[in-house]
N, C-alpha and C positions, 0 to 999 in steps of 0.2 A: 450438521455443520460443521466447517472443521475453515479454522481461522489461522491464521498468517500477519505479524505483527514486527513490524520495518524501523529501527532507530537512521533519523537520513539526519545532515549537517548541505547545509543549504547555504546562500550567499547574505546571507539576513534579509534581502525583497520578500518578503510577504506576500505581497499584492502575485507579484510575479511564481509564486509556487502555489499558490490560490488558485490562479488561472492555466498552472499547468496540470496542476490534476482536475479537477473540469474540463479542460482540452481531453486528457486520456483515457478518462470514463471508460467511454465508446470502446474504445481500443483493450480497456480491463476487462472490459464484461466480452468479451469474443475470446480472451483467452480462460474463463468459467468467473468469472470475481460478483458473486451476485447484489455486497454489501460493501460499502470502505468506509471507514471512517479517519478523520485524522484533527491531529491533538500536536499544538505549537508546549514545545519544550523547552524553552530557551529561545535568546535571541539569533539562535543560530539554526535548532535544530527542531526537528519534528519527530512524529513515534504515528503513525499509520496501520490499521488496523480492516483487513480485510478478509472478505466470506467466502466462501466456496463451498458448494453443495456437497460433493467428496472429498475424499479424500488421494483419490486419484488424480485430479482437477486438478486440486490443489498441489500434488507430489508434480504433476507433469507442467505447471505455468507459470510457478512462484518466481519464478526465475526472469522468465520471460515477462511478469507485471512488471517486476522491480525495473529492468531492463528500461523498460520505456519510459518509468519514471526519469531515470539517469540519463538518458539521451537527450527527455522530451526539456526536462528541467536545469539539468545540469547539476544534480540531488546527489548524493553521497552515503549508500549505505554503510551505519556502522555498526550495527546491529541485526539479526532477525532471529524468529524461534516461529515452529509454525506444529498446528496436533488442530485434535478436537475442541471445540469448543466444548467446554464442564458445565457454562448455563444459559443458555439464554430466556428471558420475560419482556412479553411485550404489556 
């Protein structure tokens, strides 16, 4: 598995962000996302973690996935990183 972490800034309306993320999920899956997690890190900041099954899929689509969030909800990415997932435990 391969992961992308993105830090975001938004207007502080948590309900809108929750709905926007849920609405984007189907499109994210079309770009190869198999799982996504979100954590509010402040009053108007959020961190997302999105998993893809291959490095190629992640590299080809991470910018498209980030653009979905930007256009749908008005969130602005402030930083990001990607690479292989080190440990996954169920």
